N, C-alpha and C positions, 0 to 999 in steps of 0.2 A: 286934273290931278288932285282934286280936293276930296279928301276922305269923307268929310261930312256930307257932301253932295252925293257921293257914292252910297253912303249908309242910308240916306233917305230914299234913294232910288231902289236899292236892293230890298229894303224893308217893305216898300209898297208893292214891288213886283212879286215878291215871294208871298205876301199876304193875299194878293189878288189871285195868283196861280193856285193857292191852296184853298181859297174860299169858295163859297157857293156861287159867287158871281161868275166863276168859270164852270163850264159844262164838262165835268170830269168823264162823262160817258161819251158824248158826241163831239167834244171839242168846241172851241169858240167861247166868247164872252157875252154875258147878258148885258143889258144896257147900263145899269148902275146898281150899286148896293143901297139898301134901305137902312142899314145899320152900320155901326162903327167897326164891326168885325169882318166885313166883306162876306157875311154868311148868306143873308136873305136878299136876293136880287129883285129888281123889277125884271121879270123874266123875258121881256122883249129882247130880240137880238137884231142888231143893226149892222148893215154891211160896212158902213164907214168906221164904226167902232172897231170891228174885227180887222179891217185893213190897217188901221193905225196901231192896233195892238200887235199884229204880226211884225210890223216894222220896229216897234219899241223892244219887243222881246228878242228880235233878231240882233238889234244893236247891243242889247245887254249880253247876249250870248257871245258876240264878237269881243266885247270889252272884258268879259269875265270868264267865259268858257264853261259856264255851268250847264250840264247836260239837261237839267229840267227846263231851262229857258228854250233850248232847241226843241224839246218835246212839245212845249206850248206852241211854238211856231208851227211845227209840223201838224199837230192835231187841229189847230185853228184853220190852217190852209186846207187840210183835208175836209173839215166841216164845210167851208165855203164852196169848195169844188164839188162836194157831194150833194149838198142840200140847197145851195143858193145860185145854181148856174142854170141858165136856160139852154135850149137846144142849139142856139147860135154861138154859145160860149160866153155870152154876157152874164152879168151878175144881177140878181134880184136885190131888192131894197131892204126887206126886213121880214122877220118872223114875229108874229104877235105874241103877247105874253100869256094869253089864256086859250084854253080849248074846253069844249063842253061847258062853257060859261064859268069856268073856274081858273083863276090865275095859278100857273105853275104846276098844274096836275100832270102835264105831259112829262115833267122833269123829276118828279118826286117819287119816292119808293117807301113801302112799308117793310120793316125787317122780315116779317113772316113771308112776304112775297119773294124777297131775295133768297132766303133759305130754301124756299120751295123750288125756285128756278135753278139755283146753282148747286143745290145739295148742301148737306150740313157743313162739311169741312170748308169747301170753297166759299160758301155763303157766310160762315162765321168770319173767315179771313177778310172777305170783302167788306163786311159790316165794320170790322175793327179798323181797317184802313181808311174807310170813308165816313167814319163817325156816325154810323147808323145804330140808333138805340131804340128800344121799345118805347112807344109813345112819340118818337120822332122829334124834330126840331122846328117843324113848320106845319101847323094845322093838322096834327095827327100823323103826318108822314115825314120823311127825311129828305132834305136837300143834301146831296153828296158834297162832302168837303174833306180836306186832309187835316185832321187834328194835329198831326206831326209830319215832318218831312220823311219821305220814303227811305233814304239811307239810314236815318236814325231808327225808324220802325223795323227795318230789315235786321239791323243789328240787335234790337231788342228781342225780336222773334227768333234770332239765330238762323236767318235765311240769307243767302247771297242775294244782293239787291237785284241782279239780273234775273234770278229765278222768281223773285217776288213780282217783278214787272211782267214776266211771262205768264204767271198765274193770273194776274190782274187783267192782262190783255185777253186771255181766254174768257174770263168772266164778263168783261166789258162787251166782247163780241156777242155773247149770248143775250145780254141785257139790251144791247142796242137793237138787235133783231126783234126782241119782244117790244121794246119801246116804239119801234117803227110801226107796230100794229095798232098802237093807240090812235085816238082821234088827234090829228095834228093841229097845232095852232095855225091860224090863217097866215098865208104867206103873201106879202105885198110884192107882186110880180112886175112892178114898174122897173125899168132899167134907166138909171140916172147916170149921165155921162161923168159928172164930177166924182161921184162915189165909186164908179167903175175905175176911173183914173187912179184913185187912191189904192184900190185893190191891185190894179195892174202894176203900179209902182212897187208895191210890197212884194208881189209875186216875182217880179224881175230881180229885185234886190235879193230875195231869198234864194232864187235860182242860182244867182252868182255866188253867194256866200256859202251855200250848202251843197253846191254842185248838183242841183236837182233839175235835170232836163225837162221833166214833166211839168214843173212850175213854169219854166220858160215857154213851153209849148202852150200851156193854158193862157199865159199872158199874151 
């Protein structure tokens, strides 16, 4: 019941969920941030980080009821189940930071590319929401991040938040399909018992809290 502790937790959770350390397109967290704004990550993704982040955001959702915390939980679980699971149902260890010999190229976008794929209206909206500008924020391209929280942005744009989320989901689906056609970072397909145990614990807890039978089945 200490407000100062709560303030510290909330500030960090919200900064991470809005920053480039979070994969706004495919879900899940990169390994760590290289700057003080949580914008530029080391692009590697680790199973144990994501298992622990699911649990952390789940607890924050239980304590505070903020829908964006639940969204982070569900998107991160979806990422792990989609991209980090082998045919037996166990979980792989990590995704590398680079592909084609370049760090982060798998995850970054040019503004012109987004407009071309999504069309002018949807593309402009996506760029505004995720801070994509001409010239980019990382080596000539853009790491997606949220310059401001979605409820505030929806209000500024005069759009109902649910409608904004729906438009973004449509755009994300198109972009994820396109991203999946890129050269993937190397995946470390070791299956480590301890790291799997962390993920199973998080899945079981999330299944219970969110009423997700599919998470329980995966665990």
